[in-house]
C-alpha positions in Angstrom: -49.0 -96.5 -11.1 -45.7 -96.5 -12.9 -42.7 -98.0 -11.1 -39.5 -95.8 -11.0 -36.7 -97.0 -13.2 -34.1 -98.7 -10.9 -30.6 -97.2 -10.8 -28.0 -99.4 -12.5 -25.9 -101.2 -10.0 -22.1 -101.2 -9.9 -20.2 -103.0 -12.7 -19.9 -106.7 -12.3 -16.5 -107.6 -10.9 -14.6 -110.9 -10.6 -11.1 -111.7 -9.3 -8.5 -114.0 -10.8 -4.8 -114.2 -10.1 -4.0 -113.8 -13.8 -6.0 -112.4 -16.7 -4.7 -113.5 -20.1 -5.7 -111.3 -23.0 -5.7 -113.2 -26.3 -6.5 -116.9 -27.1 -3.7 -117.6 -29.6 -0.9 -120.1 -29.1 0.9 -117.8 -26.5 -2.2 -117.0 -24.4 -3.6 -120.5 -24.4 -0.2 -122.0 -23.5 0.2 -119.6 -20.6 -3.3 -120.5 -19.5 -2.6 -124.2 -19.6 0.7 -123.9 -17.7 -1.1 -121.9 -15.0 -4.0 -124.4 -14.7 -1.5 -127.3 -14.5 0.0 -125.4 -11.4 -3.6 -125.0 -10.0 -3.5 -121.3 -10.6 -6.9 -119.8 -11.7 -6.9 -117.5 -14.6 -9.3 -115.9 -17.1 -8.6 -115.9 -20.9 -10.3 -113.1 -22.9 -10.6 -113.3 -26.6 -12.4 -110.9 -29.0 -13.1 -113.5 -31.6 -15.4 -116.5 -31.4 -14.1 -120.0 -30.5 -14.9 -121.2 -34.0 -12.9 -118.3 -35.6 -9.7 -118.9 -33.5 -9.8 -122.6 -34.2 -10.0 -122.0 -38.0 -7.8 -118.9 -38.4 -5.1 -119.8 -40.9 -1.6 -119.0 -39.6 1.9 -120.4 -39.4 2.6 -124.1 -39.4 6.3 -124.8 -38.8 7.4 -125.7 -35.3 10.9 -126.3 -34.2 11.6 -129.5 -32.3 12.5 -127.7 -29.0 9.1 -126.0 -29.1 7.2 -129.3 -29.5 9.3 -130.9 -26.8 8.3 -128.0 -24.5 4.7 -128.6 -25.3 5.2 -132.3 -24.7 6.7 -131.7 -21.2 3.6 -129.7 -20.3 1.2 -132.3 -21.5 0.1 -130.3 -24.5 1.5 -132.2 -27.5 -0.3 -135.5 -27.5 -2.5 -135.0 -30.6 0.1 -132.8 -32.3 2.7 -135.7 -32.2 0.1 -138.0 -33.7 -0.7 -135.7 -36.6 2.3 -133.5 -37.3 4.6 -134.3 -40.2 8.3 -134.4 -39.5 10.5 -132.5 -42.0 14.2 -133.4 -42.3 15.3 -131.3 -45.2 14.6 -128.2 -47.2 15.6 -127.2 -50.7 16.9 -124.1 -52.3 16.3 -123.6 -56.0 18.5 -121.1 -57.8 20.1 -120.7 -61.2 17.8 -123.4 -62.5 19.0 -126.1 -60.1 17.6 -127.7 -56.9 19.9 -128.0 -53.9 18.6 -130.2 -51.1 19.8 -129.1 -47.6 19.5 -132.2 -45.3 19.5 -130.5 -41.9 18.5 -133.6 -39.9 21.6 -135.4 -41.3 23.7 -132.5 -40.1 22.1 -132.0 -36.7 19.9 -134.9 -35.7 17.1 -132.4 -35.3 14.0 -131.8 -37.4 11.0 -129.6 -37.9 7.3 -130.4 -37.3 4.7 -129.1 -39.6 1.4 -128.5 -37.8 -1.1 -125.9 -39.0 -1.7 -123.4 -36.2 -5.5 -124.0 -36.2 -4.9 -127.6 -35.2 -2.6 -126.6 -32.4 -5.0 -123.9 -31.2 -8.0 -126.3 -31.2 -6.0 -128.7 -29.0 -4.9 -125.9 -26.6 -8.5 -124.5 -26.3 -9.8 -128.0 -25.6 -7.1 -128.8 -23.0 -7.5 -125.4 -21.2 -11.3 -125.1 -21.2 -12.7 -128.6 -21.5 -10.0 -130.7 -19.7 -8.3 -128.3 -17.2 -11.4 -126.3 -16.4 -10.0 -122.9 -17.3 -12.3 -119.8 -17.5 -12.4 -118.4 -21.0 -14.7 -115.8 -22.6 -14.9 -115.6 -26.4 -16.4 -112.7 -28.4 -15.7 -110.0 -25.8 -15.7 -106.4 -26.9 -13.9 -103.1 -26.0 -11.2 -104.7 -23.8 -9.4 -102.2 -21.6 -6.5 -102.6 -19.2 -6.4 -100.5 -16.0 -3.7 -99.6 -13.5 -1.0 -101.8 -15.0 1.7 -100.0 -13.1 0.1 -100.7 -9.7 -0.1 -103.9 -7.7 -3.9 -104.0 -8.3 -4.4 -104.1 -12.1 -7.7 -105.0 -13.8 -9.1 -105.7 -17.2 -12.6 -104.7 -18.3 -14.6 -105.8 -21.3 -18.1 -105.7 -22.6 -20.1 -108.9 -22.4 -21.2 -109.9 -26.0 -24.6 -111.2 -24.8 -25.7 -108.2 -22.6 -23.4 -105.3 -23.5 -22.6 -105.0 -19.8 -19.1 -103.8 -18.9 -17.5 -106.3 -16.6 -14.2 -106.1 -14.6 -11.7 -108.7 -13.8 -9.4 -107.7 -10.9 -6.1 -109.6 -10.9 -2.5 -109.7 -9.8 -1.0 -110.0 -13.2 -2.0 -109.4 -16.8 -0.5 -111.5 -19.6 -0.9 -109.5 -22.9 -1.0 -112.1 -25.7 -3.3 -110.3 -28.1 -1.0 -109.6 -31.0 0.6 -106.6 -32.6 -2.6 -104.6 -32.9 -4.1 -105.6 -29.5 -4.7 -103.4 -26.5 -1.9 -104.9 -24.4 1.0 -103.5 -26.5 -0.8 -100.1 -26.6 -1.3 -100.1 -22.9 2.3 -100.9 -22.1 3.8 -98.3 -24.5 1.3 -95.7 -23.2 2.2 -96.4 -19.5 5.9 -96.8 -20.0 8.6 -95.3 -22.3 9.3 -98.6 -24.0 11.5 -98.7 -27.1 9.8 -99.9 -30.2 12.3 -101.1 -32.8 11.0 -101.6 -36.3 12.6 -102.9 -39.5 10.9 -102.7 -42.9 12.2 -105.0 -45.6 10.7 -103.0 -48.5 9.0 -106.1 -50.0 5.7 -107.8 -49.9 4.7 -111.4 -50.0 1.6 -112.7 -51.6 0.5 -115.5 -49.2 -1.5 -118.2 -50.9 -3.2 -121.4 -49.7 -3.9 -123.9 -52.5 -6.2 -126.9 -52.5 -3.4 -128.9 -54.0 -0.8 -131.5 -52.8 2.8 -130.2 -52.5 5.1 -131.0 -55.4 7.6 -132.5 -53.0 7.7 -133.4 -49.3 9.8 -130.5 -48.2 9.9 -126.8 -48.0 11.1 -125.1 -51.2 12.8 -121.7 -51.4 12.9 -120.3 -54.9 15.6 -117.6 -55.3 14.9 -116.0 -58.7 15.5 -112.7 -60.5 11.7 -112.3 -60.8 11.4 -112.5 -57.0 11.3 -115.0 -54.2 8.8 -118.0 -54.2 8.2 -120.5 -51.4 6.4 -123.7 -51.0 5.4 -124.9 -47.5 3.6 -128.2 -47.3 0.6 -128.1 -44.9 -1.1 -131.4 -45.5 -1.5 -134.0 -48.3 -4.2 -131.8 -49.8 -3.1 -128.3 -48.9 0.0 -126.3 -49.7 1.1 -122.8 -48.6 2.8 -120.8 -51.3 4.5 -117.4 -51.1 5.3 -115.0 -54.0 7.4 -111.8 -53.6 5.5 -108.8 -54.7 5.6 -105.0 -54.3 4.6 -103.8 -50.8 1.0 -102.7 -50.7 0.1 -104.8 -53.7 -3.5 -106.0 -54.0 -4.5 -109.7 -54.1 -6.9 -108.9 -57.0 -3.8 -108.2 -59.1 -3.0 -111.9 -58.9 -5.5 -114.0 -60.8 -5.2 -117.8 -60.9 -3.2 -118.0 -64.1 -0.7 -115.3 -63.1 -0.1 -116.9 -59.7 0.7 -120.4 -61.1 2.8 -118.9 -64.0 5.0 -117.1 -61.5 5.3 -120.1 -59.2 6.3 -122.3 -62.1 9.0 -119.9 -63.2 10.4 -119.1 -59.8 10.4 -122.6 -58.5 11.8 -124.2 -61.7 14.6 -126.6 -61.3 16.1 -129.3 -63.6 14.5 -132.7 -63.1 12.0 -131.3 -60.6 8.4 -132.5 -60.6 5.9 -130.0 -62.0 3.7 -128.1 -59.5 0.3 -129.5 -59.0 -2.2 -126.7 -59.5 -5.3 -126.3 -57.5 -7.9 -123.8 -56.3 -6.6 -120.8 -54.4 -8.6 -120.6 -51.2 -6.7 -117.7 -49.7 -4.8 -114.7 -51.1 -3.3 -112.1 -48.8 -0.5 -109.6 -49.3 1.9 -109.3 -46.3 4.2 -106.3 -46.1 7.4 -107.7 -44.7 8.5 -106.0 -41.5 9.7 -106.8 -38.0 9.0 -105.1 -34.7 10.4 -105.5 -31.2 9.1 -103.9 -28.0 11.5 -103.8 -25.1 11.2 -104.2 -22.3 8.3 -106.7 -22.7 7.0 -106.0 -19.2 5.9 -103.0 -17.1 4.4 -103.2 -13.7 2.0 -106.1 -13.6 1.6 -106.3 -17.4 3.8 -108.8 -19.3 3.6 -109.2 -23.1 4.1 -112.4 -25.0 4.1 -113.4 -28.7 3.2 -110.9 -31.4 2.1 -108.4 -28.8 5.8 -108.0 -27.9 7.6 -108.8 -31.2 6.4 -109.2 -34.7 8.6 -111.4 -36.9 8.0 -111.6 -40.6 7.4 -115.1 -41.9 10.7 -115.1 -43.7 12.3 -117.6 -41.3 9.1 -119.2 -39.9 9.9 -118.1 -36.4 6.8 -116.3 -35.2 4.9 -119.2 -33.5 8.1 -120.6 -32.1 8.9 -117.3 -30.4 5.3 -117.1 -29.1 5.7 -120.5 -27.5 9.1 -119.7 -26.0 7.6 -116.6 -24.4 4.6 -118.6 -23.1 6.8 -121.3 -21.5 8.9 -118.7 -19.7 5.9 -116.5 -18.7 3.7 -119.4 -17.6 6.4 -121.0 -15.5 7.5 -117.6 -14.0 3.9 -116.7 -13.0 3.3 -120.1 -11.5 6.5 -119.8 -9.4 5.5 -116.4 -8.2 1.9 -117.2 -7.4 2.4 -120.7 -5.8 5.9 -120.4 -4.2 6.4 -116.6 -3.8 9.5 -116.9 -6.0 9.6 -113.9 -8.3 13.2 -114.3 -9.7 12.1 -115.7 -13.1 9.4 -113.1 -13.4 11.9 -110.3 -12.8 14.1 -111.7 -15.5 11.3 -112.6 -18.0 11.8 -109.8 -20.5 15.6 -110.2 -20.8 15.4 -113.9 -21.1 12.8 -113.7 -24.0 14.6 -110.9 -25.8 17.8 -112.8 -26.2 16.1 -115.4 -28.4 13.9 -112.7 -30.1 16.9 -110.7 -31.3 18.8 -113.8 -32.4 15.8 -114.8 -34.6 15.4 -111.3 -35.8 19.0 -111.2 -37.0 18.5 -114.6 -38.8 15.4 -113.3 -40.5 17.3 -110.2 -41.8 20.1 -112.4 -43.1 17.7 -114.8 -44.8 15.8 -112.0 -46.3 18.8 -110.9 -48.2 19.3 -114.5 -49.5 15.6 -114.6 -50.6 15.4 -111.2 -52.2 18.9 -110.2 -53.2 18.8 -111.6 -56.7 15.5 -109.7 -57.5 16.8 -106.3 -56.1 18.0 -105.0 -59.5 21.4 -104.5 -58.0 24.1 -106.7 -59.6 26.3 -106.4 -56.5 23.5 -107.7 -54.2 22.6 -110.4 -56.6 26.3 -111.6 -56.8 26.7 -111.7 -53.0 23.4 -113.5 -52.6 24.5 -116.3 -54.9 27.8 -116.5 -53.1 26.0 -117.0 -49.8 23.9 -119.8 -51.3 26.8 -121.6 -52.9 28.7 -121.4 -49.6 25.8 -123.4 -47.9 26.5 -126.3 -50.2 30.3 -126.2 -50.2 31.3 -125.3 -46.7 30.5 -127.6 -43.8 31.0 -124.8 -41.3 28.5 -122.5 -43.2 26.0 -125.4 -43.4 26.3 -126.1 -39.7 25.8 -122.4 -38.8 22.7 -122.2 -41.0 21.2 -125.4 -39.6 21.7 -124.2 -36.1 19.8 -120.9 -36.8 17.2 -122.5 -39.0 16.3 -125.1 -36.3 16.8 -122.8 -33.3 19.2 -125.3 -31.6 21.8 -122.9 -30.1 22.6 -123.9 -26.6 22.4 -120.3 -25.4 21.1 -117.1 -26.9 
């Protein structure tokens, strides 16, 4: 005799004070701050752990950001491995001009590829602090974000079952194309401000040592070029290209020919060529969502603001958001103090807009000479010369480049 098919039961439900959507630097930092305050949370990530620990991304960290990680017990391995950079170099009109920002400010940059930082943050959150994390989830949805009982649902990668996590707050840290930004803008008339620079960058990762131990900015009539050391064996390069260009249009010989021309300088060491292990075209644009919060949903990192890699600010802004959000949620959930949470969006956006303005200014420096407009080319060169002839201009640039303003 056949047994009747059982009716499916209700969806599986769990409860956490906070659900963090996205396991990038912002989400993992928020999770670690909460676990340090003995607040339970669940981190949801659509990619695998192996993928997020290998995903190539930014590598420049400002000193204040590293010190913020250090204060929260999250920088031990970073400080052992990261290189300290004390100067950058602009190359224009066939000459190299070293800009010694540490001599001017006493501050420096750290170079730490994002995969190394993410690996450390995952390990600390999941393996040391015992935080709950689910990798490879599918079809993530946010529910009732404007109420005091929001929830997040997702499909389990093993069973396909839809599971629900009820919570008090949702931290949306899943990037510019994630569900968190879409949920916030759908639920609330947020302003989305966008700026398109009208240029593309060919992002390259070369299996080759850097030609010198500092970041290079090549300002050239053929277009911008940049060198960002990543390790003794890997170098990140950028080449300005038309927006929407295809990586296939840039074979090995063309890439190295353009890099040699655009980064040329008298008495400079020749570039060391190597195999190109990554080629991507990035269309340069910025985007800011404000406010960064609605109801019980709070955005952080690229979910709230996308910053083109022009000024290497993206990961630093993500960490700034995460520090403020993690601390504010911990204060609200452990002490009942909601003041910092109420002011979270405004506090973040002050630094966001400051960095956006610097990115716009620096874009004109990088791209003005290749614009085809003699007026823009002339004013670009005037700006560059001023950096090396005016102590006031040098100090202002160093402050913005290093993010050392006392207040934003």
